[in-house]
C-alpha positions in Angstrom: 13.4 -134.1 22.0 16.9 -133.7 23.4 17.8 -131.3 20.5 14.7 -129.2 21.0 15.5 -128.8 24.7 19.2 -128.2 24.7 19.2 -126.0 27.8 17.0 -128.4 29.8 18.9 -131.7 29.2 22.5 -132.3 28.5 23.5 -135.0 26.0 24.6 -137.2 28.9 21.3 -136.7 30.8 19.2 -137.4 27.7 21.3 -140.6 26.9 20.7 -142.0 30.4 17.0 -141.1 30.2 16.7 -143.0 26.9 18.4 -146.1 28.3 16.1 -146.1 31.3 13.1 -145.9 29.0 14.1 -149.3 27.7 15.3 -151.4 30.6 17.7 -154.3 30.0 17.0 -158.0 29.6 17.3 -158.6 33.3 14.7 -156.0 34.1 11.8 -157.3 32.1 9.4 -156.8 35.0 10.3 -153.0 35.1 9.7 -152.8 31.3 6.3 -154.6 31.8 5.3 -152.1 34.4 6.4 -149.2 32.2 4.4 -150.6 29.3 1.4 -151.0 31.5 1.8 -147.3 32.5 1.8 -146.2 28.9 -1.2 -148.4 28.2 -3.2 -147.0 31.1 -2.4 -143.4 30.2 -3.4 -144.2 26.6 -6.7 -145.8 27.6 -7.6 -143.0 30.1 -6.9 -140.2 27.5 -8.7 -142.1 24.7 -11.7 -142.7 27.0 -11.9 -139.1 28.1 -11.7 -137.9 24.5 -14.3 -140.3 23.2 -16.8 -139.8 26.0 -16.6 -136.0 26.0 -16.7 -135.8 22.2 -19.8 -138.0 22.1 -21.5 -136.0 24.8 -20.6 -132.7 23.0 -21.9 -134.2 19.8 -25.1 -135.4 21.4 -25.8 -131.9 22.8 -24.8 -130.2 19.6 -26.8 -132.5 17.3 -29.8 -132.3 19.5 -29.7 -128.5 19.6 -29.2 -128.3 15.9 -32.1 -130.6 15.0 -34.4 -129.0 17.5 -33.6 -125.4 16.3 -33.8 -126.5 12.7 -37.3 -127.6 13.2 -38.6 -125.2 15.9 -36.2 -122.2 15.4 -34.4 -120.5 18.2 -37.6 -119.0 19.7 -41.3 -119.2 19.2 -43.8 -116.3 19.5 -47.3 -117.5 20.5 -50.5 -115.6 21.0 -52.0 -115.5 24.5 -55.3 -116.9 23.1 -53.7 -119.4 20.7 -54.3 -117.4 17.6 -52.3 -114.5 16.2 -54.8 -112.5 14.1 -52.5 -109.6 13.2 -49.5 -111.8 12.7 -48.2 -109.5 9.8 -47.6 -106.7 12.3 -45.9 -109.0 14.8 -43.8 -110.4 12.0 -42.7 -107.0 10.9 -41.7 -106.0 14.4 -39.6 -109.2 14.8 -37.9 -108.7 11.4 -36.8 -105.2 12.4 -35.2 -106.4 15.6 -31.4 -106.4 15.5 -30.0 -109.9 15.6 -33.1 -111.6 14.2 -32.2 -113.5 11.0 -35.7 -114.7 10.0 -39.2 -114.9 11.3 -41.8 -117.3 9.8 -45.5 -117.8 10.5 -46.6 -121.3 11.2 -49.3 -123.5 12.7 -48.7 -126.4 15.1 -51.6 -128.4 16.5 -52.0 -131.9 18.0 -54.5 -133.9 16.0 -55.3 -137.5 15.0 -54.6 -139.5 11.8 -56.4 -142.5 10.5 -55.0 -145.0 8.0 -56.6 -148.4 7.3 -58.4 -148.3 10.6 -55.3 -147.5 12.6 -55.6 -144.2 14.6 -52.6 -142.4 16.1 -51.9 -139.0 17.6 -49.9 -136.6 15.4 -48.5 -133.1 15.6 -49.8 -131.2 12.5 -47.5 -128.5 11.3 -48.4 -125.9 8.7 -45.5 -124.1 7.2 -44.8 -121.7 4.3 -43.7 -123.1 1.0 -40.2 -121.8 1.5 -39.9 -123.7 4.8 -41.3 -126.9 3.3 -38.7 -126.8 0.5 -36.0 -126.4 3.2 -36.9 -129.9 4.4 -35.9 -131.4 1.0 -32.5 -132.7 2.4 -34.4 -134.7 5.1 -36.8 -136.4 2.6 -36.4 -140.1 2.3 -39.1 -140.9 -0.2 -41.3 -138.7 -2.4 -41.0 -135.0 -3.3 -41.5 -132.3 -0.7 -42.2 -129.8 -3.5 -45.3 -131.7 -4.5 -47.0 -130.4 -1.3 -47.2 -126.9 -2.7 -48.5 -128.0 -6.1 -52.3 -127.7 -6.6 -54.1 -131.1 -6.4 -55.7 -132.7 -9.4 -59.5 -132.2 -9.7 -60.1 -135.8 -8.5 -57.2 -135.9 -6.1 -56.3 -134.7 -2.6 -54.0 -132.1 -1.2 -50.6 -133.6 -0.2 -48.8 -133.9 3.2 -45.4 -135.2 4.4 -45.2 -137.6 7.3 -42.3 -138.6 9.6 -40.5 -141.8 8.9 -41.3 -143.5 12.2 -45.0 -142.6 11.9 -45.0 -144.0 8.4 -43.3 -147.2 9.7 -45.7 -147.6 12.6 -48.9 -147.2 10.4 -47.5 -148.8 7.3 -47.8 -145.6 5.2 -46.2 -145.3 1.8 -45.9 -142.4 -0.7 -49.1 -142.1 -2.6 -51.3 -143.6 0.2 -54.3 -141.5 1.4 -54.6 -140.8 5.1 -57.3 -139.0 7.0 -56.5 -136.3 9.4 -59.1 -135.8 12.1 -59.7 -132.4 13.8 -61.8 -133.0 16.9 -62.7 -129.3 17.1 -64.8 -129.3 14.0 -67.9 -127.3 13.0 -70.8 -126.8 15.5 -74.1 -128.4 14.5 -77.5 -128.6 16.3 -76.4 -132.0 17.5 -73.0 -130.8 18.8 -69.5 -130.4 17.4 -68.8 -132.7 14.5 -65.1 -133.7 14.1 -63.6 -132.5 10.8 -62.1 -135.4 8.8 -60.1 -134.5 5.7 -58.3 -137.0 3.4 -54.7 -136.2 2.2 -52.3 -137.9 -0.1 -48.9 -138.7 1.3 -46.5 -136.8 -1.0 -43.2 -137.3 1.0 -41.7 -139.2 3.9 -39.0 -137.3 5.8 -36.6 -138.1 8.7 -35.4 -135.3 11.0 -33.2 -137.6 13.0 -35.1 -137.1 16.4 -37.3 -140.1 17.1 -40.1 -138.1 18.8 -40.4 -135.7 15.8 -40.2 -138.5 13.2 -42.9 -140.4 15.1 -45.4 -137.5 15.4 -44.9 -134.8 12.8 -47.1 -134.3 9.7 -46.2 -131.3 7.5 -48.5 -129.5 5.0 -48.7 -126.0 3.5 -49.7 -123.1 5.8 -52.9 -122.3 3.8 -54.0 -125.9 3.9 -53.5 -126.1 7.7 -55.5 -122.9 8.1 -58.3 -124.4 6.1 -58.2 -127.7 8.1 -58.3 -126.0 11.5 -60.8 -123.3 10.4 -58.4 -120.5 11.4 -59.0 -118.1 8.4 -55.9 -116.0 7.9 -54.7 -116.4 11.5 -51.6 -118.4 12.6 -50.8 -120.1 15.8 -47.2 -119.0 16.2 -44.2 -117.4 14.6 -40.8 -119.1 14.5 -37.8 -116.9 15.0 -34.1 -117.6 14.2 -31.3 -115.3 15.5 -27.6 -115.0 14.6 -26.4 -116.1 18.1 -28.5 -118.8 19.7 -26.8 -118.4 23.1 -27.9 -114.8 23.2 -31.5 -115.3 22.0 -33.0 -113.9 25.3 -31.0 -110.7 25.0 -31.8 -110.3 21.3 -35.5 -110.7 21.8 -35.7 -108.6 25.0 -36.8 -105.4 23.2 -39.6 -107.0 21.2 -40.6 -109.0 24.3 -41.5 -105.8 26.0 -43.2 -104.4 22.9 -45.5 -107.4 22.5 -46.1 -108.0 26.2 -49.7 -108.9 26.9 -50.4 -109.9 23.4 -47.9 -112.8 22.9 -45.6 -115.1 24.8 -42.0 -115.6 23.6 -40.4 -118.9 24.4 -36.8 -119.6 23.4 -35.0 -122.9 22.9 -33.4 -122.7 26.4 -36.7 -122.4 28.2 -38.5 -125.0 26.0 -35.8 -127.6 26.6 -34.3 -126.4 29.8 -34.7 -129.7 31.7 -33.1 -131.7 28.9 -30.0 -129.5 28.4 -29.4 -128.9 32.1 -29.5 -132.7 32.6 -27.0 -133.1 29.8 -24.7 -130.4 31.2 -24.7 -132.0 34.7 -24.0 -135.5 33.2 -21.2 -134.0 31.1 -19.5 -132.5 34.1 -20.0 -135.6 36.2 -18.6 -137.9 33.5 -15.5 -135.7 33.1 -14.9 -135.7 36.8 -15.3 -139.4 37.2 -13.2 -140.3 34.2 -10.4 -138.0 35.3 -9.7 -140.4 38.1 -8.4 -142.8 35.4 -5.6 -140.3 34.7 -4.8 -140.3 38.4 -4.6 -144.1 38.4 -2.3 -143.9 35.3 -0.1 -141.5 37.2 0.2 -143.9 40.1 1.4 -146.6 37.6 4.1 -144.2 36.3 5.1 -143.5 39.9 5.3 -147.3 40.7 7.4 -148.0 37.6 9.8 -145.2 38.4 10.2 -146.3 42.1 11.0 -149.8 40.9 13.5 -148.4 38.3 15.2 -146.3 41.0 15.5 -149.3 43.3 16.9 -151.4 40.4 19.4 -148.7 39.4 20.6 -147.7 42.9 24.1 -148.9 42.2 24.3 -147.2 38.8 23.0 -143.9 40.4 25.7 -144.1 43.1 28.4 -144.7 40.4 27.2 -141.7 38.4 27.3 -139.6 41.6 31.0 -140.6 42.2 31.8 -139.8 38.6 30.5 -136.2 39.0 26.8 -136.4 38.2 24.9 -133.7 40.2 21.7 -134.2 42.1 20.1 -131.9 39.6 21.2 -134.1 36.7 19.7 -137.2 38.3 16.5 -135.3 39.1 16.2 -134.3 35.4 16.9 -137.8 34.2 14.1 -139.5 36.1 11.6 -136.6 35.6 12.3 -136.9 31.8 11.9 -140.7 31.9 8.5 -140.5 33.7 7.3 -137.5 31.7 8.2 -139.2 28.4 6.1 -142.2 29.4 3.2 -139.8 29.9 3.9 -138.1 26.6 3.9 -141.4 24.7 0.8 -142.6 26.5 -1.0 -139.3 25.8 -0.1 -139.3 22.1 -1.2 -142.9 21.7 -4.4 -142.1 23.6 -5.3 -139.3 21.3 -4.6 -141.5 18.2 -6.7 -144.3 19.7 -9.5 -141.9 20.6 -9.6 -140.6 17.1 -9.8 -144.1 15.6 -12.6 -145.0 18.0 -14.6 -141.9 17.1 -14.0 -142.5 13.4 -15.3 -146.0 13.5 -17.9 -145.4 16.3 -20.9 -146.6 14.3 -19.4 -150.0 13.2 -18.2 -150.4 16.8 -21.7 -149.8 18.2 -23.1 -152.2 15.6 -20.5 -154.8 16.5 -21.2 -154.6 20.2 -25.0 -154.9 19.5 -24.3 -158.0 17.3 -22.2 -159.7 19.9 -24.4 -158.9 22.9 -27.7 -159.1 21.2 -28.7 -155.8 22.8 -29.5 -152.6 21.0 -26.9 -150.2 22.4 -28.2 -147.0 20.7 -32.0 -147.0 20.8 -33.4 -143.9 19.0 -36.5 -143.9 21.2 -34.4 -143.5 24.3 -31.5 -141.4 22.9 -33.7 -139.1 20.7 -31.1 -139.2 17.9 -31.1 -141.9 15.3 -27.2 -142.1 15.1 -24.4 -141.8 17.5 -23.0 -138.2 17.2 -19.5 -136.8 17.9 -18.1 -133.3 18.1 -14.6 -132.9 19.4 -13.8 -129.6 21.2 -10.1 -128.7 20.6 -10.0 -126.7 23.9 -11.4 -129.7 25.7 -8.8 -132.0 24.2 -6.1 -129.5 25.2 -7.4 -129.6 28.7 -7.3 -133.4 28.7 -3.7 -133.4 27.4 -2.7 -130.9 30.1 -4.3 -133.0 32.8 -2.5 -136.2 31.6 0.9 -134.5 31.2 0.5 -132.6 34.5 -0.3 -135.8 36.5 2.5 -137.7 34.7 5.0 -134.9 35.7 3.8 -134.9 39.3 4.1 -138.7 39.5 7.8 -138.4 38.6 8.8 -136.0 41.5 9.0 -138.5 44.4 11.1 -141.1 42.5 13.3 -138.4 41.0 13.9 -136.8 44.4 14.6 -140.3 45.8 17.2 -140.9 43.1 18.8 -137.4 43.5 19.2 -137.9 47.3 20.9 -141.3 46.9 24.1 -141.4 49.1 26.9 -143.1 47.0 28.9 -143.8 50.1 26.2 -145.8 51.7 25.3 -147.7 48.5 28.9 -148.6 47.5 30.2 -149.3 51.0 29.0 -153.0 50.9 29.6 -153.5 47.2 
């Protein structure tokens, strides 16, 4: 450090600063206070890094999983059915910035298995989209949904993992999907009940999706819902999710009156706005820990200056300038901040790396489930570290550490050697 900053610190100044970083045997209390200062800075930096990374990961993972399943935007017909969906699809695919547009059907229905009835969200997708779910399949084969059923068998569907767990469904079981809006008869509307074989069990990672979704081919969904060749909506993916509104603005005007376009921001606005407010509030609150750490550095330096008053006076009589004393104590306090910040970054990285075992350990010790997927939406604790955010935390910690050194350093620089040594 002294070699890299030759113009800021002389060898004499750096030597004294290093000796003050490790007080002598008779100054154990000062050493203890300095060690506590390093520890508090480390804990505050580590806590900031961990909390902000987890919150960024929560927002990022939630956004990725929602857009993976629902796309960046959804085009829906005003009446609930898009009859000329091929035309709408062509207009979307020609729009600059649109990566893909896919027809689909999504309808709330009922499922019956062994006398247990539950509400589901039926989703009919193209074969290409169904194959894209293969990475999320826990049991079975998602490709089997597109294969034609045996003459004595049933068409196949895929069900979410939590729905399968709640109803006791396994691959190969036959479930009955109930469409209340069935065919009209002279005696009223008869609900349509169609048996399906479970071909796969998948897990998206969002509890509400895994608890409700049932997937099947688009043509089979059209048959079940008596929709003919119509679809309910078109899923759209764009190259820049944050600019989805701007990208779809031209087609929004073209299809105005026929369809309604909802992007991921409007569909989940309350959730993501709440996450953003919580993120800012947590950063503001946890930043006060850095302020507390800076006060610890200030107190340790004040005690050091008091303990070294005679040494400071002697150095002044030997020719040390006030500027040299100022740099010595600023370097001492700032070095404490640098060591604490570096240790905090290392500690934060370790905590993030072992976050799942830590959560499991806390749950085991306390007997409480810390991360409940039904409350947190996601099945695992996520983490995404933003380098610029870490840079800001480091600047905050080092800046507060530097400011904490100014008063003790000025006190030491203004020491009058005549007054100190008069009664020695």
